C-alpha positions as CSV (number, residue, x, y, z in Angstrom):
1,X,11.5,-14.4,8.8
2,X,14.1,-11.9,9.8
3,X,16.5,-13.1,7.1
4,X,13.9,-12.5,4.4
5,X,13.4,-8.9,5.6
6,X,17.2,-8.3,5.6
7,X,17.5,-9.8,2.1
8,X,14.7,-7.6,0.8
9,X,16.4,-4.5,2.4
10,X,19.7,-5.4,0.6
11,X,17.9,-5.8,-2.7
12,X,16.1,-2.5,-2.3
13,X,19.3,-0.7,-1.5
14,X,21.3,-2.1,-4.3
15,X,18.5,-1.7,-6.8
16,X,18.1,1.9,-5.9
17,X,21.8,2.4,-6.0
18,X,21.9,1.0,-9.5
19,X,19.1,3.3,-10.6
20,X,20.8,6.4,-9.1
21,X,24.2,5.4,-10.5
22,X,22.7,5.0,-13.9
23,X,21.0,8.3,-13.8
24,X,24.2,10.0,-12.7
25,X,26.1,8.4,-15.6
26,X,23.4,9.4,-18.1
27,X,23.5,13.0,-16.7
28,X,27.3,13.1,-17.0
29,X,27.2,11.8,-20.6
30,X,24.5,14.4,-21.5
31,X,26.5,17.2,-19.9
32,X,29.6,16.1,-21.8
33,X,27.7,15.9,-25.0
34,X,26.2,19.3,-24.6
35,X,29.6,20.8,-23.8
36,X,31.1,19.2,-26.9
37,X,28.4,20.6,-29.2
38,X,29.4,24.2,-28.8
39,X,25.9,25.7,-28.9
40,X,24.1,23.7,-31.7
41,X,20.7,24.1,-30.1
42,X,18.8,21.5,-32.2
43,X,21.3,18.8,-31.3
44,X,21.4,19.9,-27.7
45,X,17.6,19.6,-27.4
46,X,17.9,16.0,-28.9
47,X,20.6,15.0,-26.5
48,X,18.8,16.4,-23.4
49,X,15.5,14.9,-24.5
50,X,17.1,11.5,-25.0
51,X,18.9,11.7,-21.6
52,X,15.7,12.7,-19.8
53,X,13.7,9.9,-21.5
54,X,16.4,7.3,-20.6
55,X,16.4,8.5,-16.9
56,X,12.6,8.5,-16.7
57,X,12.3,5.1,-18.3
58,X,14.9,3.5,-16.0
59,X,13.5,5.0,-12.9
60,X,9.9,4.2,-13.8
61,X,10.9,0.6,-14.6
62,X,12.6,0.2,-11.3
63,X,9.7,1.6,-9.3
64,X,7.2,-0.5,-11.3
65,X,9.1,-3.7,-10.8
66,X,9.6,-2.9,-7.1
67,X,5.9,-2.2,-6.6
68,X,4.8,-5.5,-8.3
69,X,7.4,-7.4,-6.3
70,X,6.1,-5.9,-3.0
71,X,2.5,-6.6,-3.9
72,X,3.3,-10.2,-4.9
73,X,5.3,-10.7,-1.7
74,X,2.5,-9.4,0.5
75,X,-0.1,-11.5,-1.3
76,X,1.9,-14.6,-0.9
77,X,2.3,-13.9,2.8
78,X,-1.4,-13.4,3.1
79,X,-2.1,-16.6,1.2
80,X,0.2,-18.4,3.6
81,X,-1.6,-17.1,6.6
82,X,-4.9,-18.1,5.2
83,X,-3.6,-21.6,4.5
84,X,-2.3,-21.9,8.0
85,X,-5.7,-20.7,9.4
86,X,-7.5,-23.3,7.2
87,X,-5.2,-26.1,8.4
88,X,-5.8,-25.1,12.0
89,X,-9.5,-25.0,11.4
90,X,-9.6,-28.4,9.7
91,X,-7.5,-29.9,12.5
92,X,-10.1,-28.9,15.1
93,X,-13.2,-31.1,15.1
94,X,-16.4,-29.2,14.5
95,X,-18.9,-28.9,17.3
96,X,-21.5,-31.1,15.6
97,X,-19.0,-33.9,14.9
98,X,-18.4,-34.7,18.5
99,X,-21.0,-37.4,19.2
100,X,-20.9,-38.9,22.7
101,X,-20.0,-42.6,22.7
102,X,-22.2,-43.5,25.7
103,X,-24.5,-42.0,28.3
104,X,-22.6,-39.1,29.8
105,X,-25.4,-37.0,31.4
106,X,-25.2,-33.3,31.7
107,X,-27.3,-30.6,30.1
108,X,-29.1,-31.6,27.0
109,X,-28.4,-35.3,27.5
110,X,-31.2,-37.8,26.8
111,X,-32.3,-39.9,29.8
112,X,-31.5,-43.6,29.5
113,X,-34.4,-45.7,28.2
114,X,-36.3,-47.4,31.0
115,X,-36.0,-51.2,31.1
116,X,-39.2,-53.0,30.3
117,X,-41.1,-54.4,33.3
118,X,-40.9,-58.2,33.6
119,X,-44.1,-60.1,32.8
120,X,-45.2,-62.4,35.7
């Protein structure tokens, strides 16, 4: 169980690192592109819009995939718990299934039938 948690932490760290690294690279390319355009406002707006769209799409995709993954993981754990509970429940006999094999006495036990009297 602990190994699964450690693996999930590693995946989350490196996934977030990939998203942040990609956003930094997109920002650097956009800044370089704006710097090279020497003030052409129409093209600068296009470059910045494209950069912002790429960053937003990448970040949203990562967060969406992460959320679905977390939901699926928690649902599978819950399903496993329910299956374990059902197995334990089916392994125990139900109260009505335990029929006594002979006269045992105690509360609620029927008295033994009286033997018939001999005819003389």
